[in-house]
C-alpha positions in Angstrom: 63.1 -31.4 172.9 63.9 -35.1 172.3 62.6 -37.0 169.2 63.2 -40.6 170.1 62.6 -43.1 167.3 61.0 -40.5 165.1 60.8 -41.0 161.4 62.0 -38.2 159.2 62.8 -37.6 155.5 65.7 -35.5 154.2 64.5 -32.2 152.8 67.0 -30.7 150.4 70.7 -31.3 150.3 72.5 -32.7 153.4 74.4 -29.9 155.1 72.2 -27.2 153.5 69.3 -27.2 155.9 69.4 -23.5 156.6 69.3 -22.7 152.9 66.4 -25.1 152.4 64.3 -23.6 155.2 65.0 -19.9 154.5 61.9 -19.3 152.4 59.7 -20.6 155.1 61.7 -18.8 157.8 61.1 -15.5 156.0 57.3 -16.0 156.4 57.5 -17.1 160.0 59.7 -14.2 160.9 57.2 -11.9 159.2 54.5 -13.6 161.2 56.4 -12.7 164.4 56.5 -9.1 163.3 52.7 -9.1 162.7 52.1 -10.7 166.1 54.3 -8.3 168.0 52.8 -5.3 166.2 49.3 -6.6 166.9 50.1 -7.1 170.6 51.3 -3.5 170.8 48.2 -2.2 169.0 46.0 -4.1 171.4 47.9 -2.5 174.3 47.4 1.0 172.7 43.7 0.4 172.4 43.4 -0.6 176.0 45.4 2.3 177.5 44.0 5.1 175.3 40.5 4.0 176.1 41.3 3.8 179.8 43.1 7.2 179.8 40.1 8.8 178.1 37.7 7.8 180.9 39.9 7.8 184.0 39.8 11.1 185.9 42.7 12.1 188.1 43.0 15.4 189.9 40.0 16.8 188.1 41.2 16.0 184.6 41.1 13.0 182.3 44.3 10.9 182.5 44.7 11.5 178.7 45.0 15.2 179.4 47.7 15.0 182.0 51.0 16.1 180.4 53.3 13.3 181.7 50.7 10.6 180.8 50.4 12.2 177.4 54.1 11.8 176.9 54.0 8.1 177.8 51.0 7.4 175.7 52.3 9.2 172.7 55.7 7.5 173.0 54.0 4.0 173.1 51.8 5.1 170.1 54.9 6.1 168.0 56.5 2.7 168.7 53.4 0.9 167.5 52.9 3.2 164.4 56.5 2.5 163.3 56.2 -1.3 163.9 53.0 -1.6 161.9 54.3 0.6 159.1 57.4 -1.4 158.7 55.5 -4.7 158.9 53.2 -3.6 156.1 56.1 -2.5 154.0 57.6 -6.0 154.2 54.1 -7.4 153.5 54.3 -5.6 150.2 57.8 -6.9 149.5 56.7 -10.5 150.2 53.7 -10.1 148.0 55.9 -8.8 145.1 58.5 -11.5 145.4 58.8 -11.6 141.6 60.7 -8.3 141.8 64.3 -8.9 142.6 64.4 -5.6 144.6 61.5 -6.5 146.7 62.7 -10.1 147.2 66.1 -8.9 148.4 64.6 -6.3 150.6 62.4 -9.0 152.3 65.5 -11.2 152.8 67.3 -8.5 154.8 64.2 -6.8 156.2 62.6 -9.7 157.9 65.7 -10.5 160.0 65.9 -6.8 161.1 62.2 -6.5 161.7 61.9 -9.7 163.6 64.8 -8.6 165.8 63.6 -5.1 166.6 59.8 -5.2 166.7 59.7 -8.4 168.7 62.4 -7.0 171.1 60.3 -3.8 171.7 57.1 -5.6 172.4 57.7 -6.8 176.0 58.7 -3.4 177.3 55.8 -1.9 175.5 53.4 -4.4 177.1 54.8 -3.7 180.5 54.5 0.1 180.2 50.9 -0.3 178.9 50.1 -2.3 182.1 51.6 0.5 184.2 49.4 3.1 182.4 46.3 1.2 183.7 47.8 0.7 187.1 47.1 -2.1 189.6 44.0 -3.4 187.8 46.1 -3.9 184.7 47.9 -6.7 186.6 44.7 -8.6 187.5 43.8 -11.7 185.6 40.3 -10.4 184.7 42.1 -7.9 182.5 43.6 -8.6 179.0 46.9 -7.0 180.0 48.5 -9.9 181.8 47.9 -12.1 178.8 49.5 -9.6 176.5 52.5 -9.3 178.8 53.0 -13.1 179.0 52.6 -13.4 175.2 55.0 -10.6 174.4 58.4 -12.3 174.8 57.5 -15.4 172.7 58.0 -13.9 169.3 61.5 -12.7 170.1 62.6 -16.1 171.4 61.3 -18.5 168.8 62.2 -18.6 165.1 65.7 -17.5 165.9 66.4 -15.4 168.9 68.0 -11.9 168.8 71.6 -13.0 168.3 70.5 -15.3 165.4 68.8 -12.5 163.6 71.8 -10.2 163.9 74.2 -12.9 162.7 71.8 -13.7 159.8 71.9 -10.0 158.8 75.7 -10.2 158.6 75.5 -13.5 156.7 73.1 -11.9 154.2 75.5 -9.0 153.6 78.2 -11.5 152.7 76.3 -14.2 150.8 73.6 -12.1 149.3 75.0 -8.6 148.9 72.0 -7.6 146.7 69.9 -7.8 149.9 72.1 -5.3 151.6 72.0 -3.0 148.5 68.2 -3.2 148.5 68.0 -2.2 152.1 70.4 0.7 151.7 68.4 1.9 148.6 65.2 1.7 150.6 66.3 3.9 153.4 68.0 6.3 151.0 64.6 6.9 149.3 63.8 9.0 152.4 66.9 11.1 152.0 66.2 14.8 152.4 62.8 14.3 154.0 64.0 15.0 157.5 67.5 16.3 158.7 67.8 13.6 161.4 67.1 10.9 158.7 70.0 12.1 156.7 72.2 11.9 159.8 71.0 8.4 160.4 71.9 7.4 156.8 75.5 8.5 157.4 75.5 6.6 160.7 74.4 3.3 159.1 77.0 3.6 156.4 79.7 4.3 158.9 78.8 1.2 160.9 79.4 -1.0 157.8 82.5 0.9 156.7 84.2 -0.2 160.0 84.7 -3.9 159.8 86.5 -4.3 163.1 84.5 -6.3 165.7 81.4 -6.2 163.4 79.9 -9.3 164.9 80.4 -7.9 168.4 78.6 -4.7 167.4 75.9 -6.3 165.3 73.1 -5.7 167.8 73.8 -2.0 167.7 74.0 -2.1 164.0 70.7 -3.9 163.6 69.1 -1.4 166.0 70.2 1.5 163.9 69.1 -0.3 160.7 65.7 -0.9 162.2 65.2 2.7 163.3 66.3 4.0 159.9 64.0 1.8 157.9 61.1 2.5 160.2 61.7 6.2 159.8 62.1 5.9 156.0 58.8 3.9 155.8 56.9 6.5 157.8 58.5 9.4 155.9 57.5 7.9 152.5 54.1 6.3 153.2 53.0 7.3 156.7 51.2 10.2 158.4 53.3 13.3 158.1 52.9 14.2 161.8 53.7 10.7 163.0 56.8 10.5 160.8 58.2 13.8 162.0 57.5 12.9 165.6 59.2 9.5 165.2 62.3 11.0 163.7 62.5 13.6 166.5 62.0 11.0 169.2 64.1 8.1 167.8 66.8 9.4 165.5 68.4 12.0 167.7 70.7 10.5 170.4 70.3 13.6 172.5 66.5 13.3 172.6 65.9 9.5 172.8 65.4 8.3 176.3 65.9 4.8 177.9 62.3 4.3 178.8 58.9 5.3 177.3 57.6 8.7 178.2 60.8 10.6 177.4 59.7 12.4 174.2 61.3 15.7 173.4 59.5 19.0 173.4 57.4 20.0 170.4 55.5 16.8 169.7 51.7 17.1 169.6 51.0 14.2 172.0 47.3 15.0 172.1 47.0 14.6 168.3 48.8 11.3 168.4 46.6 10.0 171.2 43.4 11.1 169.4 44.6 9.3 166.2 45.3 6.1 168.1 42.2 6.0 170.4 39.6 3.4 169.4 36.5 5.0 168.0 33.0 3.9 167.4 32.2 3.3 163.7 
């Protein structure tokens, strides 16, 4: 973008542009989280409705075990994204509280990175659940897919969010303390949550190559706060399923549809499926 001959006014102190814009950036990052969570929710609405009415080999698609695994996995992703987004909404609404303000400072960078990163793969998998007609332009799915990468690219791409998290730990250590306190509020609520708490602490105890490792660190921070939010405020069944699916390295797969045994996929699908009022 070239601004030739444009007129501008200095906003804030010269050389302190990032500091001047941070308050606005927190809101636009939050907006990205809302947008990506909403895109995923729209995809869930489309595929759960489709799977409830599409019959394959004599059974509804929503009753086929492998499709149930895929649908439930996508649903868990969206449940966690929405829960975390709403937790930060509360933090932003209660900015008079130092704790909530500091949590929002750290939490928006982490949430903007993770939720927006997860949206494109989510939209693609949702298209695949519908099949060939999900690629056709008379369906909403291609529009969701085209829209899905935008929130992760603008308002600071992935690397910017990770580096901003590191900057916040150094320049605003209270924001890091608030984040750690928030995830520790879920301590003892699930054994895998306790293991994740130890993992996050170990990541920061090791200062070697921390910038190089920052994407992995932010990923683990995001999973831990999503799990903590669900365990404290979410549906009990959803929270347990999320922890089992996302916090155990032996259970988490590389693609959607790799949930471990023991998760009630049918119940998750029924909870997420659009219903008439």
